[in-house]
C-alpha positions, 0 to 999 in steps of 0.5 A: 361972669356966671355965678358959682354956688359953692354949696352946690359945688361941694354937694355935687352928685358923684354920678353927674360929675362922673358923666361930665368927666366921661363926656370930656374924656370921650372928646379928648381921646382923639389927641396924643396923651401929651395934648390930652393932659394939657387940654384937660388942665387948660379947660380946668384952669380956664373954667375955674377962672371964668367962674371965679373960683380958685383952681385949688378950691375946685381941685380940693372939692373934686378930690373929696368927691372922688374919694369916699369913706372907703376909697375911690367911689364906684363912679370914678372907678368906672372912669379909671376903667374907661381910661385903661380901655379907651384913652391912649 
């Protein structure tokens, strides 16, 4: 099992995480909405298990990264715009 560094996880850069997110979304856009959400959730849960981190811990760290002091960070507002324009 790969080692996951929780310090690096909690200090992840918003831009890099947003780019990884867009990469996944780009691949999911060819599927129906029901499959998109289930596929994304399955990847999240399986990756968390593979890396040995509780899914809830990864979820909380991600929510903290998405939301800055003054609301959603710009990088993730870009993802929202991408979803509205590209994803069914």
